C-alpha positions in Angstrom: 94.4 100.6 106.7 94.9 100.4 102.5 97.5 98.2 101.7 96.5 95.4 99.0 98.5 92.8 101.0 100.5 92.5 103.9 102.8 90.4 104.9 104.1 90.6 108.3 106.5 89.3 110.7 105.5 86.8 112.9 106.2 89.1 116.2 104.7 92.4 114.2 102.8 94.6 115.7 100.0 97.2 114.5 98.7 100.2 116.4 96.1 103.0 115.4 96.9 106.2 117.5 95.3 109.4 117.3 93.8 108.6 120.2 96.6 108.9 121.8 97.6 112.4 120.1 94.6 114.0 120.2 94.2 114.4 116.3 91.4 113.4 114.3 90.7 109.9 112.2 90.8 110.1 108.8 87.3 108.9 107.8 88.4 107.1 104.9 91.3 105.1 106.4 88.8 104.1 109.3 85.8 102.7 107.0 88.4 100.6 104.9 90.1 99.4 108.1 86.4 98.8 109.5 85.5 96.7 106.2 88.7 94.7 106.0 89.7 94.0 109.8 86.1 93.7 111.1 84.4 96.0 114.1 86.1 94.1 117.4 89.3 94.5 116.0 88.7 97.7 114.8 87.0 99.0 117.8 90.0 97.9 120.4 92.4 99.4 118.1 90.8 102.5 118.0 90.0 103.3 121.3 92.8 101.7 123.0 95.7 103.0 120.7 97.6 100.2 122.1 99.7 97.7 119.7 98.4 94.8 119.0 99.9 91.6 118.0 98.3 88.7 118.1 94.5 89.6 117.1 96.1 91.5 114.1 98.1 88.5 112.8 95.0 86.5 113.2 92.3 88.4 111.5 91.8 89.0 107.7 94.2 92.3 107.6 97.5 90.5 107.7 97.4 88.0 104.4 100.4 86.4 105.3 102.8 86.3 109.0 106.2 84.7 108.5 109.4 84.8 110.6 111.5 87.8 109.6 114.5 85.8 107.8 111.1 84.7 105.6 109.7 88.3 104.6 112.0 88.9 101.7 111.8 85.3 100.2 107.8 85.3 100.6 107.5 88.7 99.6 110.0 88.2 95.6 107.8 84.8 95.6 104.6 86.4 95.6 105.8 89.2 93.4 106.8 87.0 90.8 103.7 84.6 90.3 101.7 88.2 90.4 104.1 89.6 87.5 103.6 86.2 85.6 100.1 86.9 85.3 98.6 88.7 82.3 98.8 92.3 82.0 
């Protein structure tokens, strides 16, 4: 919930599972997720504890969703772009 960028496979799923486990949510993490993912997606993921794929990839929480065989090359490309910037 607190990543700067998320580069995921186009078949990736995401879940927030405390509701299944009976443990409390991390309030700071939930607030960050609300700000990043938006209220409807956050509520669905928190209340259902079910993996979400299409909804997550279509939201603001995933920066890039690419086929698995392109994950490393895209990640390396972004890292190189960042490294070229001034310190």
